[in-house]
C-alpha positions in Angstrom: 116.7 -27.7 105.9 115.9 -31.0 104.9 115.3 -34.3 106.5 114.8 -37.7 105.7 113.9 -40.6 107.5 115.6 -44.3 108.3 114.5 -47.5 107.6 113.7 -51.2 108.7 113.7 -53.8 105.9 110.9 -56.3 107.2 111.3 -58.7 104.3 113.3 -59.7 101.2 117.0 -59.0 102.5 119.6 -60.3 99.8 116.8 -61.7 97.7 115.9 -58.1 96.7 119.3 -57.9 94.5 117.9 -61.0 92.7 114.7 -59.3 91.4 112.5 -60.3 94.5 110.1 -58.4 96.2 110.9 -56.8 99.5 109.2 -54.9 102.4 110.6 -51.7 103.8 109.2 -49.3 106.4 110.3 -46.0 106.9 111.0 -44.9 110.7 110.9 -41.6 112.3 114.5 -41.4 113.0 115.8 -38.9 110.7 118.9 -37.4 109.1 118.8 -33.6 109.0 121.1 -31.3 106.8 121.1 -27.7 106.9 122.6 -25.5 104.4 123.2 -22.0 104.6 124.8 -19.3 102.2 128.2 -17.9 103.1 131.3 -16.2 101.6 133.6 -18.0 99.4 136.3 -18.5 102.0 133.8 -20.0 104.7 132.7 -23.0 102.9 132.7 -25.9 104.8 130.7 -29.5 105.7 130.5 -30.9 108.9 129.2 -34.4 109.9 129.8 -34.9 113.6 128.8 -38.3 113.6 131.8 -39.2 111.4 134.1 -38.1 113.8 135.9 -35.7 111.8 136.8 -32.1 111.5 134.8 -29.7 109.3 136.0 -30.6 105.6 136.6 -27.2 103.8 135.9 -26.6 99.9 135.5 -23.7 97.6 132.9 -23.7 94.7 134.7 -24.1 91.4 133.4 -23.6 87.8 131.1 -26.0 86.3 129.1 -26.8 89.5 132.0 -28.5 90.9 133.8 -28.1 94.4 137.4 -28.0 95.1 138.1 -29.7 98.4 140.7 -27.6 100.1 141.6 -30.5 102.5 142.4 -34.1 102.1 139.2 -36.0 102.1 139.0 -38.0 105.3 138.2 -41.7 104.3 134.9 -41.7 106.6 133.8 -38.6 104.6 134.9 -40.0 101.1 131.3 -41.4 100.4 129.5 -38.2 101.2 132.1 -36.1 99.0 131.4 -38.3 96.0 127.8 -38.1 96.7 127.8 -34.3 96.8 130.0 -34.1 93.8 127.5 -36.2 91.8 124.4 -34.2 93.2 125.9 -30.8 92.1 126.8 -32.2 88.7 123.0 -33.1 88.0 122.1 -29.7 89.2 124.6 -28.3 86.5 123.1 -30.2 84.1 119.6 -28.9 84.6 121.0 -25.2 84.6 121.6 -24.5 88.2 124.5 -22.7 89.7 125.7 -23.5 93.1 127.1 -21.0 95.2 129.3 -20.9 98.3 127.5 -22.6 101.3 128.1 -24.3 104.5 126.3 -27.5 105.7 125.9 -29.4 108.6 124.7 -33.2 108.3 123.2 -34.5 111.5 122.5 -38.3 111.6 122.4 -38.4 115.4 118.7 -40.1 115.5 120.6 -43.0 113.2 123.1 -43.8 115.8 123.2 -45.5 119.2 123.3 -42.3 121.5 124.2 -44.1 124.2 127.6 -44.8 123.2 130.8 -42.3 123.6 131.7 -43.7 120.2 128.6 -43.4 118.4 127.6 -46.6 116.4 125.3 -47.2 113.3 121.9 -48.6 114.1 121.5 -50.2 110.9 118.6 -47.7 110.0 119.9 -46.6 106.7 121.8 -43.7 107.7 124.0 -43.6 104.4 120.8 -43.3 102.3 118.8 -40.9 104.6 121.8 -38.8 104.3 122.1 -38.9 100.6 118.4 -38.4 100.1 118.5 -35.3 102.6 121.8 -33.8 101.0 120.3 -34.3 97.5 117.0 -32.3 98.6 118.6 -29.5 100.3 121.2 -28.7 97.5 118.5 -29.1 94.8 116.3 -26.8 97.0 119.1 -24.3 97.3 120.6 -24.2 93.7 118.0 -25.2 91.2 115.0 -23.0 90.8 111.5 -24.2 89.7 110.4 -27.7 89.5 113.2 -30.4 89.3 110.9 -32.5 86.7 112.1 -35.8 88.1 109.9 -38.7 89.4 110.8 -40.5 92.6 111.8 -43.7 90.7 114.1 -41.7 88.6 115.7 -40.0 92.0 116.2 -43.4 93.2 118.1 -44.2 90.1 120.4 -41.6 89.9 121.1 -41.7 93.8 121.8 -45.5 93.4 124.8 -44.9 91.1 127.1 -43.3 93.5 125.7 -45.6 96.3 126.5 -48.7 94.4 130.1 -47.3 93.7 130.7 -47.2 97.3 129.5 -50.6 97.8 131.1 -52.5 95.0 128.1 -52.3 92.9 125.8 -54.1 95.2 123.1 -51.8 96.3 119.5 -52.3 95.6 118.2 -49.0 96.6 115.4 -49.8 98.9 116.8 -47.8 101.5 116.9 -44.6 99.2 113.1 -45.5 98.4 112.4 -45.5 101.9 113.9 -42.3 102.8 112.5 -40.5 99.7 108.8 -42.0 99.9 108.2 -42.6 103.6 105.6 -45.2 104.5 105.5 -48.9 104.0 106.7 -50.1 100.6 106.8 -53.0 98.5 110.2 -52.7 96.5 111.9 -54.5 93.5 114.2 -54.0 90.9 114.7 -56.3 88.1 116.7 -55.5 84.7 117.4 -52.2 86.5 113.5 -51.4 86.3 112.5 -50.2 89.7 109.2 -50.5 91.2 107.7 -48.9 94.4 104.5 -49.5 95.8 102.7 -48.1 98.9 101.4 -50.6 101.2 100.2 -50.7 104.9 100.1 -53.7 107.7 97.0 -54.8 108.7 96.1 -54.2 112.3 96.9 -56.5 115.4 100.5 -56.9 114.5 102.8 -56.1 117.3 106.5 -55.6 116.7 109.7 -55.0 118.8 113.0 -54.0 117.5 116.0 -55.4 119.0 119.4 -53.8 118.7 122.0 -56.9 118.6 125.1 -54.6 119.6 127.3 -54.3 116.8 127.2 -52.1 113.7 127.3 -54.4 110.6 129.1 -53.5 107.3 126.3 -53.9 104.6 129.2 -53.6 102.1 131.4 -56.3 103.5 128.3 -58.9 104.0 127.0 -58.2 100.5 130.3 -58.7 99.1 130.5 -62.0 101.0 127.0 -62.9 99.6 128.2 -62.5 96.2 131.4 -64.7 96.4 129.4 -67.4 97.8 127.7 -67.5 94.3 131.0 -68.6 92.7 132.3 -70.9 95.3 128.9 -72.6 96.3 126.6 -72.1 93.4 124.0 -74.7 94.1 123.8 -73.9 97.9 123.7 -70.0 96.9 121.0 -70.8 94.4 118.8 -72.7 96.6 118.8 -70.2 99.4 117.8 -67.3 97.0 115.0 -69.6 95.6 113.6 -70.2 99.0 113.9 -66.3 99.9 112.2 -65.5 96.5 109.4 -67.8 97.5 108.7 -66.6 100.9 109.3 -62.8 100.1 106.7 -63.2 97.3 104.3 -64.8 99.7 104.8 -62.4 102.4 104.0 -59.2 100.2 100.8 -61.2 99.0 100.1 -61.5 102.6 100.3 -58.0 103.3 98.4 -57.0 100.3 95.7 -59.3 101.6 95.8 -58.2 105.3 96.7 -61.8 106.3 98.3 -61.5 109.6 99.0 -65.1 110.3 100.6 -65.5 106.8 102.8 -62.4 107.3 104.1 -63.5 110.7 104.7 -67.2 109.3 106.7 -65.4 106.4 108.8 -63.4 108.6 109.7 -66.5 110.8 110.6 -68.6 107.7 112.8 -65.9 106.0 114.5 -65.6 109.5 115.1 -69.4 109.4 116.6 -68.8 106.1 118.8 -66.1 106.9 120.2 -68.4 109.6 121.4 -70.9 106.9 123.8 -68.3 105.3 126.4 -68.0 108.2 128.4 -71.3 106.8 128.0 -70.1 103.2 129.1 -66.9 103.5 131.7 -67.2 106.3 130.2 -64.5 108.3 127.7 -64.3 111.1 124.6 -62.9 109.2 122.6 -64.4 112.1 124.7 -63.8 115.4 124.4 -65.2 118.8 122.6 -61.9 119.6 119.9 -62.6 117.0 119.7 -66.0 118.2 119.1 -65.1 121.8 116.5 -62.5 120.8 114.9 -65.3 118.6 114.5 -67.6 121.4 112.9 -64.9 123.8 110.5 -64.2 120.7 109.7 -68.1 120.8 109.2 -68.2 124.4 106.3 -65.5 123.8 104.7 -67.6 121.1 106.1 -64.9 118.7 108.6 -64.7 115.7 111.7 -63.2 114.5 114.2 -62.2 112.1 117.3 -60.3 111.5 116.5 -57.0 109.5 118.6 -55.7 106.5 122.2 -57.2 105.8 122.0 -58.9 109.3 125.5 -59.2 111.3 125.2 -57.1 114.6 122.4 -54.9 113.6 118.7 -54.7 114.3 116.2 -57.6 114.3 112.4 -57.7 114.7 110.3 -59.9 117.1 106.5 -59.8 116.3 103.3 -61.5 117.6 99.5 -61.0 117.6 99.3 -60.6 121.5 98.9 -57.1 122.4 101.2 -57.6 125.4 104.1 -59.0 123.4 106.0 -55.6 123.2 106.3 -55.2 126.6 106.9 -58.6 127.8 109.5 -59.1 124.9 111.4 -55.7 126.2 111.6 -57.0 129.8 113.2 -60.2 128.5 115.4 -58.5 126.6 116.7 -56.3 129.3 117.3 -59.4 131.6 119.5 -60.9 128.8 121.3 -57.6 128.2 120.0 -56.8 124.7 118.7 -53.4 123.9 115.3 -52.5 122.3 114.6 -49.6 120.0 111.6 -47.5 119.9 111.1 -47.2 116.1 107.8 -45.7 115.2 107.0 -45.7 111.4 107.4 -42.5 109.5 104.4 -41.9 106.8 106.6 -38.9 105.5 109.7 -39.5 103.3 111.9 -36.4 102.9 110.7 -32.9 103.3 112.6 -29.5 102.9 111.8 -26.4 104.7 113.4 -22.7 104.2 113.9 -19.9 106.4 
């Protein structure tokens, strides 16, 4: 069994793709992947949250899987990831045998809906990290002799292929390492720094109601560079400045500056709507931001924006309970997202 946490991006969305530093927190909602050995005819992979039937396969030569069914579209990304991981195991001398796998991402979806919806917690990255860990644990003996940076870079390749070469790897880092991280990638060089938020900051996470397509939003953002290069560059410049100041504030423990940077970054993201032709900051985010302002707090969308998660924050000890009350009155859902100090972990029975 391997489990990996989801994540919340606290600062640096979009700008991290341009080399800016970003801040990400692993959260204690986890993807769980169970692998059991089986007979060759019984190989299958279940992924209930994808809404598909179990996918059957046989283990072929050269550490490859021969898929016995047409791979469903929702499962295509996972299938490509598994092929990539098994190829790595084969290069390292491992010999995969027949197995059954179950991928459970229920904690990273909205459990109140009959049709599960992603909550914007990085379920794809948590799944990738957990699948990678469980397959290596099962079929590669001894130390993998791979650093966390190397693992992020290796898993980033199939992730980028699924997102038109747009991924930064920040979500992979959170799922792999856990905790609060400063993250950057510049000229393909990945840097990960463990950090901690100073005491006194109170956060409240708001679910804006609709899952966002990170790949589509990132594609629209990249296209904006072509049709509006000056505006695109101006926004990136503002983001880089605020993200850098925010990371410095975290390292110095300056709580007032951290909140100011979160507020400023949220305002910058609000300027993206017209530029990309998509709602990065939706009406629900604007409502939540207004509620936070009523309580003298700050607010920003988290991750790619759209209808996913947002974060409200304050130094008032009663802020979270008051924000939750106002959100309930406004028809907005809040989520309990405790931080996770632990990244991926593997257990064997």
